[in-house]
KOLTILO-302632 format. One line per 10 residues: for each residue x, y, z of N, C-alpha, C, CB. Coordinates in pm, whole numbers, m for minus. Glycine has a CB too. Example, Ala and Ser with C-alpha at 12.3 -4.5 7.8 and 13.67 -1.06 7.14 Angstrom:
<rs>
1319 m569 780 1230 m450 780 1320 m330 780 1131 m447 905; 1285 m225 708 1367 m106 714 1290 3 787 1408 m60 572
</rs>
This chain:
<rs>
m3393 m5063 m2442 m3308 m4974 m2365 m3164 m4988 m2414 m3318 m5005 m2214; m3093 m4880 m2421 m2954 m4881 m2468 m2860 m4919 m2355 m2915 m4744 m2525; m2755 m4986 m2391 m2648 m5017 m2295 m2583 m4885 m2255 m2542 m5117 m2355; m2550 m4870 m2126 m2496 m4743 m2076 m2368 m4702 m2148 m2469 m4752 m1926; m2281 m4799 m2174 m2153 m4764 m2238 m2176 m4723 m2383 m2055 m4883 m2232; m2264 m4795 m2455 m2295 m4757 m2593 m2358 m4619 m2598 m2389 m4861 m2659; m2447 m4591 m2505 m2510 m4458 m2500 m2406 m4350 m2473 m2619 m4454 m2391; m2311 m4378 m2384 m2204 m4281 m2354 m2115 m4258 m2476 m2119 m4329 m2236; m2081 m4366 m2546 m1998 m4353 m2666 m2069 m4270 m2773 m1961 m4492 m2721; m2197 m4301 m2793 m2274 m4228 m2894 m2290 m4081 m2856 m2412 m4292 m2913
m2311 m4055 m2728 m2325 m3917 m2681 m2198 m3837 m2707 m2360 m3914 m2532; m2083 m3898 m2678 m1956 m3830 m2704 m1942 m3797 m2853 m1838 m3917 m2658; m1980 m3890 m2939 m1970 m3867 m3083 m2068 m3759 m3130 m1996 m3997 m3160; m2187 m3756 m3073 m2285 m3652 m3110 m2234 m3515 m3068 m2423 m3680 m3045; m2181 m3507 m2945 m2126 m3380 m2898 m2009 m3337 m2987 m2080 m3392 m2750; m1924 m3432 m3023 m1811 m3401 m3111 m1861 m3351 m3247 m1722 m3524 m3129; m1962 m3417 m3299 m2018 m3374 m3428 m2078 m3235 m3420 m2124 m3473 m3475; m2147 m3206 m3311 m2204 m3071 m3292 m2095 m2966 m3285 m2290 m3066 m3164; m1984 m3000 m3217 m1870 m2907 m3212 m1812 m2883 m3351 m1761 m2960 m3118; m1803 m2990 m3431 m1750 m2977 m3568 m1839 m2885 m3651 m1739 m3115 m3635
m1970 m2906 m3642 m2063 m2823 m3719 m2058 m2679 m3672 m2207 m2877 m3708; m2052 m2659 m3541 m2044 m2524 m3486 m1916 m2455 m3532 m2050 m2528 m3332; m1806 m2530 m3532 m1679 m2472 m3578 m1686 m2434 m3725 m1563 m2572 m3556; m1750 m2517 m3805 m1765 m2485 m3948 m1846 m2357 m3967 m1831 m2602 m4024; m1952 m2343 m3889 m2033 m2222 m3899 m1955 m2098 m3854 m2161 m2237 m3815; m1875 m2114 m3750 m1791 m2002 m3703 m1691 m1963 m3811 m1718 m2038 m3572; m1631 m2064 m3875 m1536 m2035 m3983 m1602 m1957 m4095 m1476 m2165 m4038; m1722 m1999 m4133 m1793 m1927 m4239 m1827 m1785 m4197 m1921 m2002 m4277; m1866 m1770 m4072 m1903 m1636 m4022 m1781 m1544 m4017 m1967 m1647 m3883; m1666 m1598 m3973 m1545 m1516 m3965 m1493 m1477 m4102 m1437 m1590 m3888
m1503 m1571 m4196 m1467 m1545 m4336 m1324 m1494 m4352 m1563 m1446 m4396; m1233 m1540 m4267 m1091 m1505 m4277 m1009 m1631 m4255 m1052 m1393 m4172; m913 m1653 m4342 m836 m1777 m4340 m761 m1792 m4208 m738 m1780 m4456; m698 m1686 m4160 m618 m1698 m4037 m705 m1733 m3916 m543 m1568 m4011; m822 m1672 m3907 m912 m1702 m3794 m974 m1841 m3808 m1022 m1596 m3785; m1004 m1880 m3931 m1058 m2014 m3953 m954 m2120 m3918 m1103 m2031 m4100; m829 m2091 m3943 m722 m2184 m3908 m711 m2198 m3756 m588 m2136 m3966; m731 m2090 m3683 m731 m2097 m3537 m845 m2183 m3485 m741 m1956 m3477; m962 m2167 m3543 m1077 m2249 m3503 m1048 m2395 m3534 m1207 m2202 m3576; m991 m2421 m3650 m957 m2558 m3689 m853 m2618 m3595 m905 m2560 m3833
m760 m2538 m3550 m658 m2586 m3456 m721 m2626 m3324 m551 m2479 m3433; m821 m2553 m3282 m892 m2591 m3160 m960 m2726 m3174 m995 m2485 m3124; m1010 m2755 m3292 m1073 m2885 m3316 m971 m2999 m3313 m1144 m2885 m3450; m847 m2967 m3344 m742 m3069 m3343 m720 m3125 m3203 m612 m3012 m3397; m756 m3049 m3103 m745 m3097 m2964 m863 m3187 m2930 m739 m2977 m2866; m980 m3154 m2979 m1102 m3228 m2946 m1104 m3367 m3008 m1225 m3150 m2992; m1061 m3379 m3133 m1067 m3506 m3206 m998 m3622 m3135 m1007 m3489 m3340; m871 m3609 m3102 m803 m3720 m3033 m864 m3751 m2896 m657 m3687 m3015; m911 m3650 m2826 m975 m3673 m2696 m1100 m3758 m2712 m1010 m3539 m2629; m1180 m3728 m2813 m1303 m3804 m2836 m1267 m3947 m2878 m1391 m3736 m2944
m1167 m3963 m2964 m1124 m4096 m3005 m1078 m4178 m2886 m1012 m4087 m3108; m995 m4119 m2802 m947 m4191 m2683 m1061 m4224 m2587 m842 m4108 m2611; m1150 m4130 m2567 m1260 m4151 m2473 m1355 m4261 m2520 m1337 m4020 m2453; m1395 m4255 m2647 m1487 m4357 m2696 m1420 m4494 m2701 m1539 m4319 m2835; m1293 m4498 m2736 m1221 m4626 m2737 m1208 m4682 m2596 m1082 m4608 m2800; m1177 m4595 m2501 m1165 m4640 m2362 m1297 m4693 m2311 m1116 m4526 m2273; m1406 m4623 m2341 m1537 m4671 m2298 m1570 m4806 m2361 m1645 m4568 m2334; m1540 m4819 m2490 m1565 m4946 m2558 m1483 m5059 m2499 m1534 m4932 m2706; m1357 m5032 m2468 m1272 m5135 m2409 m1320 m5173 m2269 m1127 m5086 m2403; m1367 m5076 m2196 m1423 m5107 m2064 m1545 m5197 m2079 m1461 m4976 m1989
m1626 m5169 m2180 m1746 m5247 m2201 m1721 m5391 m2243 m1829 m5182 m2303; m1612 m5415 m2318 m1587 m5551 m2365 m1476 m5621 m2287 m1553 m5550 m2512; m1416 m5554 m2192 m1302 m5610 m2120 m1337 m5742 m2051 m1251 m5510 m2016; m1456 m5752 m1999 m1494 m5874 m1928 m1519 m5991 m2023 m1617 m5849 m1844; m1543 m5962 m2151 m1572 m6066 m2249 m1448 m6111 m2325 m1677 m6017 m2346; m1339 m6037 m2315 m1218 m6068 m2392 m1109 m6123 m2302 m1168 m5943 m2465; m1024 m6204 m2364 m907 m6252 m2290 m808 m6137 m2276 m841 m6375 m2361; m719 m6150 m2181 m622 m6044 m2156 m532 m6022 m2277 m537 m6078 m2034; m493 m6129 m2346 m404 m6115 m2463 m474 m6040 m2577 m357 m6253 m2512; m602 m6067 m2599 m676 m5995 m2703 m692 m5849 m2666 m813 m6060 m2727
m715 m5822 m2540 m728 m5684 m2493 m597 m5608 m2516 m767 m5681 m2344; m484 m5674 m2490 m353 m5611 m2516 m334 m5583 m2664 m240 m5700 m2464; m379 m5674 m2751 m368 m5651 m2895 m450 m5531 m2939 m412 m5776 m2971; m569 m5516 m2884 m653 m5400 m2918 m586 m5272 m2871 m793 m5414 m2855; m534 m5272 m2750 m464 m5154 m2697 m341 m5121 m2781 m422 m5177 m2551; m269 m5223 m2825 m153 m5200 m2912 m197 m5138 m3044 m77 m5332 m2937; m310 m5184 m3097 m362 m5126 m3222 m396 m4979 m3207 m484 m5203 m3268; m458 m4944 m3097 m492 m4804 m3071 m363 m4722 m3057 m579 m4790 m2943; m264 m4779 m2989 m135 m4709 m2974 m70 m4687 m3111 m40 m4789 m2881; m77 m4786 m3198 m21 m4771 m3332 m92 m4663 m3412 m27 m4903 m3406
m221 m4652 m3394 m296 m4546 m3463 m241 m4410 m3421 m450 m4556 m3431; m222 m4390 m3291 m171 m4261 m3244 m27 m4237 m3285 m183 m4253 m3093; 53 m4340 m3286 192 m4324 m3332 192 m4283 m3479 273 m4456 m3312; 107 m4348 m3558 100 m4314 m3701 50 m4174 m3725 11 m4411 m3773; m43 m4128 m3643 m96 m3993 m3659 4 m3888 m3615 m225 m3977 m3581; 69 m3912 m3502 155 m3810 m3443 298 m3812 m3495 156 m3827 m3294; 338 m3920 m3562 475 m3931 m3612 495 m3834 m3728 507 m4076 m3657; 605 m3761 m3725 633 m3664 m3832 736 m3716 m3928 680 m3532 m3774
</rs>
């Protein structure tokens, strides 16, 4: 039997992957750069949400096994990832 948190994390990733594939098929069907760019922009919203959600679920799952200082280091690492991505 799968751990509930691992199953939730995997489910989020599968749904995200299905959205990516669906978006790619829509882009091919539209066959126009401007419309494909709009579809791609919509995916830009989904990606960070899935990353945050799966990371949060993972942290919830291991929070009881980690010391508070290690948990803060992991959270700082995730924050640095977002700063690096969003910094212009």
